[in-house]
MIDOSE-1310 file (N, C-alpha, C; in nm, 2 decimals, decimal comma, always signed):
residues 139
mtma	-2,46/+5,11/+4,90/-2,45/+5,14/+5,04/-2,33/+5,23/+5,07; -2,35/+5,33/+5,14/-2,23/+5,42/+5,18/-2,16/+5,38/+5,30; -2,04/+5,43/+5,32/-1,96/+5,39/+5,44/-2,03/+5,43/+5,57; -2,12/+5,54/+5,56/-2,19/+5,58/+5,68/-2,29/+5,48/+5,72
tidk	-2,34/+5,40/+5,63/-2,45/+5,30/+5,67/-2,39/+5,17/+5,71; -2,26/+5,15/+5,70/-2,20/+5,03/+5,74/-2,16/+5,04/+5,89; -2,18/+4,93/+5,97/-2,15/+4,94/+6,11/-2,00/+4,95/+6,13; -1,96/+5,00/+6,24/-1,82/+5,03/+6,27/-1,73/+4,91/+6,28
atia	-1,78/+4,80/+6,33/-1,70/+4,67/+6,33/-1,67/+4,62/+6,19; -1,77/+4,64/+6,10/-1,75/+4,61/+5,96/-1,64/+4,69/+5,89; -1,64/+4,82/+5,93/-1,53/+4,91/+5,88/-1,40/+4,86/+5,93; -1,39/+4,83/+6,06/-1,26/+4,78/+6,11/-1,21/+4,65/+6,04
reff	-1,31/+4,57/+6,01/-1,27/+4,44/+5,94/-1,22/+4,48/+5,80; -1,29/+4,57/+5,73/-1,25/+4,61/+5,60/-1,11/+4,68/+5,60; -1,08/+4,75/+5,70/-0,95/+4,82/+5,72/-0,84/+4,71/+5,71; -0,85/+4,61/+5,78/-0,75/+4,50/+5,78/-0,75/+4,41/+5,65
rlls	-0,87/+4,39/+5,60/-0,88/+4,32/+5,47/-0,80/+4,39/+5,36; -0,82/+4,52/+5,35/-0,76/+4,60/+5,25/-0,61/+4,62/+5,27; -0,57/+4,63/+5,40/-0,42/+4,63/+5,43/-0,36/+4,50/+5,38; -0,42/+4,39/+5,41/-0,37/+4,26/+5,38/-0,36/+4,24/+5,23
eknv	-0,44/+4,31/+5,16/-0,43/+4,31/+5,01/-0,33/+4,42/+4,96; -0,28/+4,50/+5,05/-0,19/+4,61/+5,02/-0,26/+4,71/+4,92; -0,39/+4,72/+4,94/-0,47/+4,81/+4,86/-0,49/+4,94/+4,93; -0,38/+5,02/+4,94/-0,38/+5,14/+5,02/-0,48/+5,25/+4,96
aawg	-0,50/+5,25/+4,83/-0,59/+5,35/+4,77/-0,73/+5,32/+4,83; -0,78/+5,20/+4,82/-0,92/+5,18/+4,88/-0,92/+5,19/+5,03; -0,81/+5,15/+5,09/-0,80/+5,16/+5,24/-0,81/+5,31/+5,28; -0,75/+5,39/+5,20/-0,75/+5,54/+5,23/-0,89/+5,60/+5,23
elwh	-0,98/+5,54/+5,16/-1,12/+5,59/+5,15/-1,20/+5,56/+5,28; -1,14/+5,49/+5,37/-1,20/+5,46/+5,50/-1,18/+5,57/+5,61; -1,08/+5,67/+5,57/-1,04/+5,77/+5,67/-1,11/+5,90/+5,65; -1,14/+5,96/+5,76/-1,20/+6,10/+5,76/-1,08/+6,19/+5,72
peav	-1,11/+6,30/+5,65/-1,01/+6,40/+5,61/-0,92/+6,45/+5,72; -0,98/+6,46/+5,84/-0,91/+6,52/+5,96/-0,87/+6,41/+6,06; -0,85/+6,29/+6,01/-0,82/+6,18/+6,10/-0,68/+6,20/+6,16; -0,66/+6,12/+6,27/-0,53/+6,12/+6,34/-0,50/+5,98/+6,37
ltvp	-0,38/+5,93/+6,33/-0,33/+5,80/+6,37/-0,23/+5,82/+6,47; -0,24/+5,75/+6,59/-0,15/+5,76/+6,70/-0,09/+5,63/+6,73; +0,04/+5,64/+6,75/+0,12/+5,52/+6,79/+0,19/+5,56/+6,92; +0,13/+5,53/+7,04/+0,19/+5,57/+7,17/+0,33/+5,52/+7,20
ypae	+0,36/+5,40/+7,14/+0,50/+5,35/+7,17/+0,56/+5,31/+7,03; +0,61/+5,41/+6,96/+0,66/+5,38/+6,83/+0,80/+5,33/+6,83; +0,84/+5,26/+6,72/+0,98/+5,22/+6,70/+1,06/+5,34/+6,68; +1,19/+5,33/+6,70/+1,28/+5,45/+6,68/+1,27/+5,49/+6,53
gfpt	+1,25/+5,62/+6,51/+1,24/+5,67/+6,37/+1,10/+5,67/+6,32; +1,00/+5,63/+6,39/+0,86/+5,62/+6,35/+0,79/+5,73/+6,43; +0,70/+5,81/+6,37/+0,63/+5,91/+6,45/+0,53/+5,86/+6,55; +0,50/+5,94/+6,64/+0,40/+5,90/+6,74/+0,26/+5,94/+6,69
eirg	+0,25/+6,03/+6,60/+0,13/+6,07/+6,55/+0,14/+6,11/+6,40; +0,04/+6,08/+6,32/+0,03/+6,13/+6,18/-0,11/+6,19/+6,17; -0,12/+6,32/+6,12/-0,24/+6,39/+6,12/-0,29/+6,41/+5,97; -0,42/+6,39/+5,95/-0,47/+6,41/+5,82/-0,47/+6,29/+5,73
kdei	-0,58/+6,27/+5,66/-0,60/+6,15/+5,57/-0,48/+6,15/+5,47; -0,46/+6,26/+5,41/-0,35/+6,26/+5,30/-0,22/+6,21/+5,36; -0,18/+6,26/+5,47/-0,05/+6,22/+5,53/-0,05/+6,08/+5,57; -0,16/+6,03/+5,63/-0,17/+5,89/+5,67/-0,16/+5,80/+5,55
vggf	-0,24/+5,83/+5,44/-0,24/+5,74/+5,32/-0,11/+5,75/+5,25; -0,05/+5,87/+5,24/+0,09/+5,88/+5,18/+0,19/+5,80/+5,25; +0,19/+5,81/+5,39/+0,28/+5,73/+5,47/+0,26/+5,58/+5,45; +0,14/+5,54/+5,44/+0,11/+5,39/+5,42/+0,15/+5,34/+5,28
hglm	+0,14/+5,43/+5,18/+0,18/+5,39/+5,05/+0,33/+5,35/+5,06; +0,41/+5,43/+5,12/+0,55/+5,40/+5,14/+0,57/+5,28/+5,23; +0,50/+5,27/+5,34/+0,52/+5,16/+5,43/+0,48/+5,03/+5,37; +0,37/+5,02/+5,31/+0,32/+4,89/+5,25/+0,40/+4,85/+5,13
snfe	+0,46/+4,94/+5,06/+0,54/+4,91/+4,94/+0,67/+4,84/+4,98; +0,70/+4,84/+5,11/+0,82/+4,78/+5,17/+0,79/+4,63/+5,19; +0,67/+4,58/+5,19/+0,64/+4,44/+5,21/+0,62/+4,37/+5,09; +0,68/+4,24/+5,08/+0,65/+4,15/+4,98/+0,52/+4,09/+5,00
sfqa	+0,49/+4,06/+5,13/+0,36/+4,01/+5,16/+0,32/+4,06/+5,30; +0,19/+4,08/+5,33/+0,15/+4,14/+5,45/+0,01/+4,08/+5,48; +0,00/+4,02/+5,60/-0,13/+3,97/+5,64/-0,16/+4,01/+5,78; -0,27/+4,08/+5,80/-0,32/+4,12/+5,93/-0,44/+4,02/+5,97
nltg	-0,41/+3,94/+6,07/-0,51/+3,84/+6,11/-0,59/+3,89/+6,23; -0,71/+3,92/+6,21/-0,80/+3,97/+6,33/-0,82/+3,85/+6,42; -0,80/+3,88/+6,55/-0,83/+3,77/+6,65/-0,94/+3,81/+6,74; -0,99/+3,94/+6,73/-1,10/+3,99/+6,81/-1,14/+4,12/+6,76
vypa	-1,27/+4,14/+6,76/-1,33/+4,27/+6,73/-1,44/+4,30/+6,83; -1,42/+4,41/+6,90/-1,50/+4,45/+7,02/-1,56/+4,59/+7,01; -1,68/+4,60/+6,94/-1,74/+4,73/+6,94/-1,79/+4,77/+7,08; -1,76/+4,89/+7,12/-1,81/+4,94/+7,25/-1,95/+4,98/+7,23
sdsd	-2,03/+4,94/+7,33/-2,18/+4,98/+7,32/-2,19/+5,12/+7,37; -2,28/+5,19/+7,30/-2,31/+5,33/+7,33/-2,19/+5,42/+7,31; -2,11/+5,39/+7,21/-1,99/+5,46/+7,18/-1,96/+5,45/+7,03; -1,87/+5,53/+6,98/-1,82/+5,52/+6,85/-1,69/+5,44/+6,84
avcv	-1,65/+5,38/+6,94/-1,52/+5,31/+6,95/-1,54/+5,16/+6,91; -1,44/+5,11/+6,85/-1,42/+4,97/+6,83/-1,28/+4,93/+6,86; -1,26/+4,83/+6,95/-1,13/+4,78/+6,98/-1,10/+4,65/+6,91; -0,98/+4,63/+6,85/-0,95/+4,51/+6,78/-0,82/+4,46/+6,83
eyrn	-0,81/+4,32/+6,82/-0,68/+4,25/+6,84/-0,65/+4,19/+6,71; -0,52/+4,20/+6,68/-0,48/+4,14/+6,55/-0,33/+4,10/+6,55; -0,29/+4,01/+6,47/-0,15/+3,96/+6,45/-0,11/+3,99/+6,31; +0,00/+4,06/+6,30/+0,06/+4,08/+6,17/+0,16/+3,97/+6,14
vakl	+0,16/+3,91/+6,02/+0,25/+3,82/+5,96/+0,29/+3,87/+5,83; +0,42/+3,91/+5,81/+0,46/+3,97/+5,69/+0,61/+3,93/+5,65; +0,63/+3,96/+5,53/+0,77/+3,94/+5,47/+0,81/+4,07/+5,40; +0,92/+4,13/+5,44/+0,97/+4,25/+5,39/+1,04/+4,22/+5,25
lnga	+1,06/+4,32/+5,17/+1,12/+4,30/+5,04/+1,27/+4,25/+5,06; +1,33/+4,28/+5,17/+1,47/+4,24/+5,20/+1,47/+4,09/+5,25; +1,36/+4,02/+5,26/+1,35/+3,89/+5,29/+1,33/+3,87/+5,44; +1,33/+3,97/+5,52/+1,31/+3,96/+5,67/+1,16/+3,93/+5,70
eytn	+1,14/+3,85/+5,80/+1,01/+3,82/+5,85/+0,97/+3,91/+5,96; +0,84/+3,96/+5,95/+0,79/+4,05/+6,06/+0,66/+3,99/+6,11; +0,65/+3,98/+6,24/+0,53/+3,94/+6,31/+0,52/+4,04/+6,43; +0,39/+4,06/+6,47/+0,37/+4,14/+6,59/+0,22/+4,12/+6,63
dnia	+0,20/+4,13/+6,76/+0,06/+4,12/+6,81/+0,02/+4,26/+6,85; -0,10/+4,31/+6,80/-0,14/+4,44/+6,82/-0,28/+4,45/+6,88; -0,30/+4,57/+6,94/-0,43/+4,61/+6,99/-0,45/+4,75/+6,93; -0,57/+4,77/+6,87/-0,60/+4,90/+6,81/-0,74/+4,95/+6,85
vfrf	-0,75/+5,08/+6,86/-0,88/+5,14/+6,89/-0,92/+5,23/+6,78; -1,03/+5,21/+6,72/-1,09/+5,30/+6,62/-1,19/+5,39/+6,68; -1,20/+5,52/+6,63/-1,30/+5,61/+6,66/-1,35/+5,66/+6,53; -1,48/+5,70/+6,52/-1,53/+5,74/+6,39/-1,61/+5,87/+6,40
rdgl	-1,61/+5,94/+6,28/-1,69/+6,06/+6,26/-1,74/+6,05/+6,12; -1,87/+6,08/+6,10/-1,93/+6,08/+5,97/-1,91/+5,95/+5,90; -1,91/+5,84/+5,97/-1,90/+5,71/+5,92/-1,76/+5,67/+5,87; -1,66/+5,75/+5,90/-1,52/+5,73/+5,86/-1,43/+5,72/+5,98
isey	-1,32/+5,66/+5,97/-1,22/+5,66/+6,08/-1,17/+5,79/+6,10; -1,18/+5,84/+6,23/-1,14/+5,97/+6,27/-1,01/+5,96/+6,36; -1,01/+5,86/+6,43/-0,89/+5,83/+6,52/-0,86/+5,68/+6,52; -0,73/+5,65/+6,52/-0,68/+5,52/+6,52/-0,56/+5,51/+6,61
hdyf	-0,57/+5,44/+6,72/-0,46/+5,42/+6,82/-0,41/+5,28/+6,80; -0,28/+5,26/+6,78/-0,23/+5,13/+6,75/-0,12/+5,10/+6,86; -0,14/+4,99/+6,93/-0,05/+4,94/+7,04/+0,02/+4,82/+7,00; +0,15/+4,81/+7,00/+0,23/+4,70/+6,95/+0,37/+4,70/+7,02
dprr	+0,44/+4,59/+7,00/+0,58/+4,59/+7,05/+0,67/+4,67/+6,96; +0,72/+4,78/+6,99/+0,80/+4,87/+6,90/+0,93/+4,80/+6,87; +0,98/+4,71/+6,96/+1,11/+4,64/+6,93/+1,09/+4,55/+6,81; +0,98/+4,49/+6,80/+0,95/+4,40/+6,68/+0,93/+4,48/+6,55
fqiv	+0,86/+4,60/+6,57/+0,83/+4,68/+6,45/+0,96/+4,75/+6,40; +1,06/+4,76/+6,48/+1,19/+4,82/+6,44/+1,25/+4,76/+6,31; +1,23/+4,64/+6,29/+1,28/+4,57/+6,16/+1,21/+4,64/+6,04; +1,08/+4,67/+6,05/+1,01/+4,74/+5,94/+1,07/+4,88/+5,92
vdal	+1,08/+4,96/+6,03/+1,13/+5,09/+6,02/+1,27/+5,09/+5,96; +1,36/+5,00/+6,01/+1,49/+5,00/+5,96/+1,50/+4,96/+5,81; +1,41/+4,89/+5,76/+1,41/+4,85/+5,62/+1,35/+4,96/+5,52; +1,29/+5,06/+5,58/+1,23/+5,17/+5,49/+1,35/+5,24/+5,43
pkn	+1,32/+5,29/+5,30/+1,42/+5,37/+5,23/+1,45/+5,50/+5,31; +1,58/+5,53/+5,31/+1,62/+5,65/+5,38/+1,60/+5,77/+5,29; +1,55/+5,88/+5,34/+1,53/+6,00/+5,26/+1,65/+6,09/+5,27
């Protein structure tokens, strides 16, 4: 079965399953080459937009390697009828390598092209995410 034959809600669920496993390589296969990840309200030092599958996957390799554990718990999956959009609610529960705990409640909107994620808009409390950004290695 190809990704194009799987329904969009299933892709959204797979997205969070793979993130929770910290399997960024497999997670990256869900993205369209020209995808855009948008964070309308980012933490200080985090971009509002990441363009292109390679940039998104590269950024998440670094981001996810900063976690000792990461669990994204889906609390709602809402496919829009007559649309390519899926809205999800989820709660992150994680532990950073420095021992800090991270939790946040998020809402995300997925859009699809050719059976792959083409747009991902993530809404969360940037004040809570700041702990993650502050723990990232400085370049």
